[in-house]
C-alpha positions in Angstrom: 34.8 -30.4 -29.1 34.9 -26.9 -28.0 31.1 -26.7 -28.9 30.5 -29.7 -27.1 32.2 -28.6 -24.0 30.2 -25.2 -24.1 26.9 -27.3 -24.3 27.9 -29.2 -21.3 28.9 -26.5 -19.3 25.4 -24.6 -19.9 23.7 -28.2 -19.1 25.5 -28.3 -15.8 24.4 -24.6 -15.1 20.8 -25.4 -15.7 21.1 -28.4 -13.5 22.5 -26.3 -10.6 20.4 -23.3 -10.7 17.1 -24.7 -9.9 18.7 -26.0 -6.6 20.0 -22.6 -5.7 16.8 -20.9 -6.5 14.8 -23.1 -4.1 16.7 -22.6 -1.1 18.3 -19.0 -0.9 17.8 -19.0 3.0 21.3 -20.4 3.5 22.7 -16.9 2.1 20.8 -14.9 4.2 23.0 -12.7 6.3 21.4 -12.2 9.8 23.4 -9.0 10.6 22.3 -7.2 7.3 18.8 -8.3 8.1 18.9 -6.8 11.6 20.6 -3.6 10.1 17.4 -3.3 7.7 14.9 -3.6 10.8 17.0 -1.0 12.5 16.2 1.4 9.6 12.5 0.1 9.5 12.0 0.7 13.1 13.6 4.4 13.0 11.3 5.3 9.9 8.2 4.2 11.5 9.2 5.7 15.0 9.4 9.4 13.2 11.4 10.3 16.5 15.0 9.5 17.8 15.4 6.2 19.8 17.7 5.1 22.4 20.0 1.8 22.2 17.7 0.3 24.7 14.7 1.1 22.8 16.1 -0.2 19.4 17.5 -3.3 21.0 14.3 -4.2 22.5 12.3 -3.6 19.1 14.8 -5.8 17.2 15.1 -8.5 19.7 18.7 -8.2 19.6 21.3 -8.1 22.9 22.4 -4.4 23.8 26.0 -5.3 22.9 25.1 -6.6 19.5 22.8 -3.6 18.7 25.3 -1.2 19.8 27.8 -2.7 17.2 24.8 -2.5 14.5 24.3 0.9 15.3 27.9 2.2 15.5 28.1 0.5 11.9 25.3 2.0 10.5 26.3 5.5 12.1 29.9 5.1 10.4 28.4 4.3 7.4 26.6 7.6 7.2 22.9 5.8 7.6 22.4 7.4 11.3 23.0 10.2 13.4 23.3 10.4 17.0 22.2 13.4 18.9 23.6 15.1 22.3 21.5 12.9 24.3 22.8 9.6 22.8 19.5 8.9 20.8 19.6 7.7 17.1 17.9 8.7 14.0 18.2 8.2 10.4 19.8 10.8 8.2 17.3 12.8 6.1 18.3 11.1 2.9 18.1 7.6 4.2 14.8 8.3 5.7 13.4 8.9 2.1 14.8 5.5 1.0 13.6 3.6 3.7 10.1 5.1 3.1 10.2 4.2 -0.6 11.3 0.8 0.2 8.4 0.3 2.6 5.8 1.7 0.0 7.2 -0.7 -2.6 6.5 -3.7 -0.3 3.2 -2.3 0.7 2.0 -2.0 -2.6 3.3 -5.3 -3.8 1.6 -7.0 -1.0 -1.8 -5.0 -1.2 -2.5 -4.7 -4.8 -4.1 -8.6 -5.2 -5.9 -8.2 -1.8 -7.3 -4.7 -2.7 -8.5 -6.4 -6.0 -10.4 -9.1 -4.4 -11.8 -7.0 -1.7 -13.4 -4.8 -4.4 -14.7 -7.7 -6.2 -16.4 -9.0 -3.2 -17.7 -5.6 -1.6 -18.2 -4.0 -4.9 -17.2 -0.5 -3.3 -14.2 1.6 -3.7 -11.1 0.3 -1.7 -8.1 2.6 -1.0 -4.9 2.3 0.9 -3.1 5.2 2.4 0.4 5.5 4.0 2.1 7.5 6.6 4.5 10.0 5.4 6.6 12.6 7.5 3.9 15.1 7.9 1.0 13.7 6.2 -1.2 10.8 5.5 -1.4 10.0 1.5 -3.2 7.9 -0.5 -1.2 5.3 -2.6 -3.4 3.0 -4.1 -7.1 3.1 -5.2 -9.3 0.2 -6.7 -12.6 1.7 -7.9 -16.0 0.4 -7.4 -17.7 -1.2 -10.5 -20.9 0.7 -9.6 -22.0 3.4 -11.7 -22.7 5.7 -8.7 -19.6 5.4 -6.3 -17.4 7.1 -4.0 -14.1 7.6 -5.8 -10.6 8.5 -4.4 -7.5 9.8 -6.2 -3.7 8.5 -5.8 -1.8 11.3 -4.2 -4.7 12.8 -2.1 -3.7 14.0 1.3 -6.4 12.9 3.7 -7.6 15.0 6.6 -6.6 13.7 9.8 -9.8 14.7 11.6 -12.4 13.7 9.1 -11.3 10.9 6.6 -11.7 7.3 7.8 -8.0 6.5 6.6 -6.8 9.9 8.1 -8.2 9.2 11.4 -7.3 5.6 11.7 -3.6 6.0 11.0 -3.5 9.2 13.1 -4.9 7.7 15.7 -2.3 5.0 16.6 0.7 7.3 16.3 2.8 9.0 19.3 1.4 11.9 20.7 4.2 14.0 19.0 3.4 12.2 15.5 -0.1 13.0 15.9 0.3 16.6 16.6 2.6 17.2 13.7 0.0 15.4 11.3 -2.9 17.6 12.7 -0.8 21.0 12.6 0.3 20.0 9.1 -3.1 19.6 7.6 -5.4 21.8 10.1 -8.5 21.1 11.7 -11.0 21.9 8.6 -14.8 21.5 8.6 -15.9 19.7 5.4 -19.2 19.0 6.4 -21.8 19.9 9.4 -20.3 16.3 11.1 -16.8 17.0 10.6 -15.0 16.8 14.2 -13.0 20.3 14.7 -12.7 20.4 18.4 -9.6 19.1 20.1 -11.3 17.4 23.0 -13.6 15.6 20.9 -11.1 14.6 18.3 -9.0 13.1 21.2 -12.0 11.1 22.2 -12.5 10.0 18.8 -9.0 8.8 18.6 -9.4 6.9 21.9 -12.5 5.2 20.3 -10.6 4.2 17.3 -7.8 2.7 19.2 -10.3 0.9 21.4 -12.5 -0.7 18.6 -9.8 -1.2 16.0 -11.3 1.1 13.1 -12.3 4.4 12.1 -15.7 5.4 10.4 -16.3 8.5 8.4 -20.0 9.0 8.2 -20.6 12.1 6.0 -17.5 13.8 7.9 -15.4 14.4 5.0 -18.0 14.4 2.1 -21.8 14.8 2.2 -23.8 11.2 1.5 -20.6 9.5 1.9 -19.5 6.7 4.1 -16.3 5.2 4.5 -14.5 2.7 7.1 -10.7 2.1 7.6 -8.7 -0.2 9.6 -4.9 -0.1 10.4 -1.9 -1.8 8.7 0.8 -2.9 10.8 4.4 -2.4 9.6 7.1 -5.1 10.4 7.9 -3.6 14.0 4.2 -3.5 14.9 3.7 0.3 14.3 0.5 1.5 12.1 2.5 2.8 8.7 -0.6 2.4 6.7 -4.7 1.8 6.5 -7.2 0.4 4.2 -10.4 1.5 3.7 -13.8 0.9 1.8 -16.0 3.8 0.6 -19.5 4.0 -0.6 -22.7 6.3 -1.0 -24.8 6.6 2.1 -27.8 5.2 0.4 -26.1 1.5 -0.1 -25.3 1.3 3.7 -28.8 -0.4 4.4 -28.2 -1.8 7.8 -25.8 -2.5 11.1 -25.5 -6.0 9.7 -24.2 -4.8 6.5 -21.7 -2.4 8.3 -20.5 -5.1 10.6 -19.8 -7.5 7.5 -17.8 -4.6 5.8 -15.6 -4.1 8.9 -15.1 -7.9 9.3 -14.1 -8.3 5.8 -11.9 -5.3 5.8 -10.1 -6.5 9.1 -9.4 -9.6 7.6 -7.7 -8.1 4.7 -5.7 -5.9 6.6 -4.6 -8.8 8.8 -3.5 -10.6 5.7 -1.3 -7.4 4.4 0.4 -6.7 7.7 1.4 -10.7 8.2 2.8 -10.5 4.8 4.9 -7.2 5.4 
Protein backbone atom coordinates (compact mmCIF):
# COMPACT_ATOMS: atom_id res chain seq x y z
CA UNK A 1 0.00 0.00 0.00
CA UNK A 2 2.83 2.40 0.85
CA UNK A 3 4.48 1.70 -2.49
CA UNK A 4 1.17 2.23 -4.26
CA UNK A 5 0.66 5.61 -2.57
CA UNK A 6 4.16 6.67 -3.55
CA UNK A 7 3.51 5.83 -7.19
CA UNK A 8 0.25 7.75 -7.05
CA UNK A 9 1.96 10.86 -5.69
CA UNK A 10 4.57 10.71 -8.48
CA UNK A 11 1.82 10.31 -11.06
CA UNK A 12 -0.03 13.32 -9.72
CA UNK A 13 3.15 15.41 -9.75
CA UNK A 14 3.84 14.49 -13.36
CA UNK A 15 0.32 15.41 -14.31
CA UNK A 16 0.55 18.84 -12.66
CA UNK A 17 4.09 19.81 -13.68
CA UNK A 18 3.50 20.32 -17.44
CA UNK A 19 0.69 22.76 -16.71
CA UNK A 20 2.91 24.72 -14.36
CA UNK A 21 5.71 24.80 -16.92
CA UNK A 22 3.39 25.99 -19.69
CA UNK A 23 2.24 29.11 -17.90
CA UNK A 24 4.76 30.62 -15.51
CA UNK A 25 3.64 34.19 -16.26
CA UNK A 26 1.08 33.97 -13.45
CA UNK A 27 4.02 33.97 -11.02
CA UNK A 28 5.73 37.02 -12.55
CA UNK A 29 6.35 39.82 -10.05
CA UNK A 30 5.93 43.21 -11.73
CA UNK A 31 7.82 44.96 -8.92
CA UNK A 32 10.82 42.66 -9.31
CA UNK A 33 10.68 43.03 -13.08
CA UNK A 34 10.73 46.83 -12.80
CA UNK A 35 13.59 46.68 -10.30
CA UNK A 36 15.65 44.70 -12.81
CA UNK A 37 14.77 47.29 -15.45
CA UNK A 38 16.16 50.01 -13.16
CA UNK A 39 19.45 48.11 -12.88
CA UNK A 40 19.63 47.62 -16.66
CA UNK A 41 18.91 51.32 -17.32
CA UNK A 42 21.61 52.53 -14.93
CA UNK A 43 24.10 49.98 -16.28
CA UNK A 44 23.62 51.21 -19.85
CA UNK A 45 23.62 54.90 -18.93
CA UNK A 46 27.15 54.90 -17.42
CA UNK A 47 26.22 58.05 -15.47
CA UNK A 48 23.98 58.94 -12.50
CA UNK A 49 20.31 59.54 -13.29
CA UNK A 50 17.52 61.52 -11.62
CA UNK A 51 14.28 60.06 -10.36
CA UNK A 52 12.36 61.63 -13.24
CA UNK A 53 14.74 60.19 -15.85
CA UNK A 54 14.50 56.70 -14.40
CA UNK A 55 10.70 56.82 -14.05
CA UNK A 56 10.39 57.90 -17.68
CA UNK A 57 12.73 55.15 -18.91
CA UNK A 58 10.95 52.32 -17.09
CA UNK A 59 7.48 53.77 -17.82
CA UNK A 60 6.43 54.01 -14.19
CA UNK A 61 4.73 56.72 -12.14
CA UNK A 62 7.14 58.91 -10.20
CA UNK A 63 5.83 57.80 -6.79
CA UNK A 64 6.10 54.10 -7.72
CA UNK A 65 9.60 54.62 -9.14
CA UNK A 66 10.64 56.43 -5.95
CA UNK A 67 9.55 53.46 -3.81
CA UNK A 68 11.57 51.10 -6.02
CA UNK A 69 14.66 53.30 -5.83
CA UNK A 70 14.41 53.64 -2.05
CA UNK A 71 14.13 49.85 -1.75
CA UNK A 72 17.12 49.23 -4.02
CA UNK A 73 19.14 51.86 -2.17
CA UNK A 74 18.29 50.38 1.24
CA UNK A 75 19.24 46.92 -0.03
CA UNK A 76 22.66 48.19 -1.11
CA UNK A 77 22.16 48.07 -4.89
CA UNK A 78 22.09 51.83 -5.51
CA UNK A 79 23.76 54.94 -4.15
CA UNK A 80 22.44 58.50 -4.26
CA UNK A 81 24.79 61.43 -4.72
CA UNK A 82 24.50 64.94 -3.22
CA UNK A 83 22.50 66.07 -6.27
CA UNK A 84 19.87 63.42 -5.65
CA UNK A 85 20.90 61.29 -8.65
CA UNK A 86 21.04 57.50 -8.48
CA UNK A 87 23.78 55.13 -9.64
CA UNK A 88 24.76 51.49 -9.25
CA UNK A 89 27.28 50.53 -6.60
CA UNK A 90 30.45 49.20 -8.31
CA UNK A 91 29.87 45.58 -7.27
CA UNK A 92 26.35 45.55 -8.70
CA UNK A 93 27.49 47.21 -11.94
CA UNK A 94 29.74 44.20 -12.60
CA UNK A 95 26.89 41.77 -11.86
CA UNK A 96 24.43 43.60 -14.13
CA UNK A 97 27.01 43.70 -16.92
CA UNK A 98 27.54 39.94 -16.65
CA UNK A 99 23.79 39.33 -16.68
CA UNK A 100 23.39 41.34 -19.90
CA UNK A 101 26.37 39.62 -21.56
CA UNK A 102 24.90 36.19 -20.84
CA UNK A 103 21.58 37.20 -22.39
CA UNK A 104 23.36 38.75 -25.37
CA UNK A 105 25.45 35.65 -26.04
CA UNK A 106 22.45 33.34 -25.69
CA UNK A 107 20.50 35.49 -28.13
CA UNK A 108 23.24 36.15 -30.68
CA UNK A 109 24.90 32.74 -31.05
CA UNK A 110 22.40 31.15 -33.44
CA UNK A 111 22.02 34.36 -35.45
CA UNK A 112 25.80 34.65 -35.85
CA UNK A 113 26.04 31.06 -37.09
CA UNK A 114 23.27 31.59 -39.66
CA UNK A 115 24.79 34.88 -40.79
CA UNK A 116 28.23 33.33 -41.25
CA UNK A 117 26.77 30.45 -43.23
CA UNK A 118 24.87 32.86 -45.51
CA UNK A 119 27.62 35.45 -46.09
CA UNK A 120 30.60 33.07 -45.69
CA UNK A 121 32.55 35.80 -43.90
CA UNK A 122 33.66 36.30 -40.29
CA UNK A 123 30.94 37.53 -37.92
CA UNK A 124 31.80 39.21 -34.60
CA UNK A 125 29.85 40.64 -31.69
CA UNK A 126 31.34 43.26 -29.36
CA UNK A 127 29.87 44.76 -26.20
CA UNK A 128 30.27 48.02 -24.33
CA UNK A 129 32.05 47.85 -20.99
CA UNK A 130 32.88 50.67 -18.55
CA UNK A 131 35.77 52.15 -20.56
CA UNK A 132 36.18 49.91 -23.61
CA UNK A 133 34.50 48.04 -26.45
CA UNK A 134 35.45 44.36 -26.35
CA UNK A 135 34.81 41.43 -28.69
CA UNK A 136 32.76 38.76 -26.89
CA UNK A 137 31.93 36.28 -29.69
CA UNK A 138 33.34 35.32 -33.09
CA UNK A 139 32.09 33.02 -35.86
CA UNK A 140 34.99 32.47 -38.26
CA UNK A 141 34.54 32.48 -42.04
CA UNK A 142 34.80 29.03 -43.68
CA UNK A 143 36.99 30.54 -46.43
CA UNK A 144 40.71 29.69 -46.44
CA UNK A 145 41.67 33.36 -46.79
CA UNK A 146 39.65 35.35 -44.30
CA UNK A 147 39.58 38.20 -41.82
CA UNK A 148 39.86 36.86 -38.27
CA UNK A 149 38.93 38.20 -34.86
CA UNK A 150 39.66 37.17 -31.28
CA UNK A 151 37.34 37.04 -28.26
CA UNK A 152 38.64 39.49 -25.66
CA UNK A 153 40.11 41.85 -28.26
CA UNK A 154 39.57 45.51 -27.34
CA UNK A 155 38.64 47.37 -30.52
CA UNK A 156 39.69 50.96 -31.28
CA UNK A 157 36.84 53.49 -31.13
CA UNK A 158 38.33 55.47 -34.02
CA UNK A 159 39.21 52.72 -36.50
CA UNK A 160 37.29 49.44 -36.25
CA UNK A 161 33.67 49.29 -37.41
CA UNK A 162 32.54 47.73 -34.09
CA UNK A 163 34.41 50.31 -32.06
CA UNK A 164 33.01 53.18 -34.10
CA UNK A 165 29.41 51.99 -34.25
CA UNK A 166 29.14 51.46 -30.48
CA UNK A 167 31.03 54.65 -29.57
CA UNK A 168 28.99 56.78 -31.99
CA UNK A 169 25.73 56.11 -30.15
CA UNK A 170 26.99 56.90 -26.63
CA UNK A 171 26.61 60.10 -24.65
CA UNK A 172 29.33 62.72 -25.07
CA UNK A 173 30.74 61.80 -21.65
CA UNK A 174 30.89 58.06 -22.36
CA UNK A 175 32.27 58.61 -25.86
CA UNK A 176 35.09 60.74 -24.46
CA UNK A 177 35.86 58.09 -21.84
CA UNK A 178 36.18 55.41 -24.53
CA UNK A 179 38.43 57.57 -26.71
CA UNK A 180 40.67 58.65 -23.83
CA UNK A 181 40.95 55.11 -22.52
CA UNK A 182 42.09 53.61 -25.84
CA UNK A 183 43.73 56.62 -27.47
CA UNK A 184 43.68 57.82 -31.08
CA UNK A 185 46.24 55.59 -32.76
CA UNK A 186 47.00 55.38 -36.48
CA UNK A 187 46.88 51.78 -37.74
CA UNK A 188 46.93 52.46 -41.49
CA UNK A 189 47.15 55.56 -43.70
CA UNK A 190 43.31 55.62 -43.71
CA UNK A 191 42.85 55.65 -39.91
CA UNK A 192 40.93 58.65 -38.55
CA UNK A 193 42.97 60.36 -35.83
CA UNK A 194 41.72 63.96 -35.95
CA UNK A 195 39.06 64.95 -33.42
CA UNK A 196 36.99 67.00 -35.87
CA UNK A 197 37.02 64.31 -38.54
CA UNK A 198 36.13 61.65 -35.99
CA UNK A 199 33.20 63.71 -34.73
CA UNK A 200 31.90 63.99 -38.31
CA UNK A 201 32.36 60.24 -38.72
CA UNK A 202 30.24 59.57 -35.63
CA UNK A 203 27.53 61.87 -37.02
CA UNK A 204 27.53 59.93 -40.30
CA UNK A 205 27.25 56.64 -38.42
CA UNK A 206 24.28 57.91 -36.41
CA UNK A 207 22.56 59.11 -39.60
CA UNK A 208 23.14 55.98 -41.70
CA UNK A 209 22.82 53.40 -38.92
CA UNK A 210 26.08 51.55 -39.57
CA UNK A 211 29.85 51.95 -39.46
CA UNK A 212 32.37 50.98 -42.12
CA UNK A 213 36.05 50.17 -41.75
CA UNK A 214 37.67 50.23 -45.18
CA UNK A 215 41.32 49.52 -44.42
CA UNK A 216 41.22 51.81 -41.38
CA UNK A 217 42.36 49.21 -38.84
CA UNK A 218 43.96 46.58 -41.09
CA UNK A 219 45.41 46.91 -44.60
CA UNK A 220 43.37 45.04 -47.24
CA UNK A 221 40.57 44.44 -44.75
CA UNK A 222 36.94 45.58 -44.89
CA UNK A 223 34.49 45.46 -42.01
CA UNK A 224 30.92 46.68 -41.51
CA UNK A 225 29.05 46.89 -38.19
CA UNK A 226 25.56 47.82 -37.01
CA UNK A 227 24.33 48.57 -33.48
CA UNK A 228 22.51 46.20 -31.15
CA UNK A 229 20.07 47.86 -28.77
CA UNK A 230 19.59 46.80 -25.16
CA UNK A 231 16.34 46.57 -23.20
CA UNK A 232 16.24 50.33 -22.59
CA UNK A 233 16.92 51.44 -26.16
CA UNK A 234 20.60 52.19 -25.55
CA UNK A 235 23.28 50.83 -27.89
CA UNK A 236 25.05 48.27 -25.74
CA UNK A 237 26.66 46.09 -28.41
CA UNK A 238 27.28 45.69 -32.11
CA UNK A 239 27.58 42.97 -34.74
CA UNK A 240 29.93 43.02 -37.70
CA UNK A 241 30.97 41.19 -40.85
CA UNK A 242 34.67 41.20 -41.85
CA UNK A 243 36.21 40.17 -45.15
CA UNK A 244 39.28 40.67 -47.34
CA UNK A 245 39.05 43.74 -49.55
CA UNK A 246 39.44 41.57 -52.65
CA UNK A 247 36.11 39.83 -52.00
CA UNK A 248 34.08 43.08 -51.86
CA UNK A 249 33.37 43.29 -55.57
CA UNK A 250 30.55 45.83 -55.94
CA UNK A 251 28.37 48.43 -54.18
CA UNK A 252 25.45 46.00 -54.57
CA UNK A 253 27.32 43.34 -52.61
CA UNK A 254 28.10 45.86 -49.87
CA UNK A 255 24.43 46.91 -49.72
CA UNK A 256 23.38 43.25 -49.44
CA UNK A 257 25.83 42.66 -46.60
CA UNK A 258 24.54 45.70 -44.74
CA UNK A 259 20.87 44.80 -45.19
CA UNK A 260 21.53 41.26 -43.95
CA UNK A 261 23.54 42.57 -41.00
CA UNK A 262 20.84 45.07 -40.03
CA UNK A 263 18.15 42.37 -40.12
CA UNK A 264 20.27 40.14 -37.87
CA UNK A 265 20.89 43.00 -35.41
CA UNK A 266 17.17 43.81 -35.34
CA UNK A 267 16.35 40.19 -34.43
CA UNK A 268 18.91 40.19 -31.62
CA UNK A 269 17.71 43.57 -30.30
CA UNK A 270 14.08 42.41 -30.36
CA UNK A 271 14.97 39.23 -28.46
CA UNK A 272 16.84 41.24 -25.81
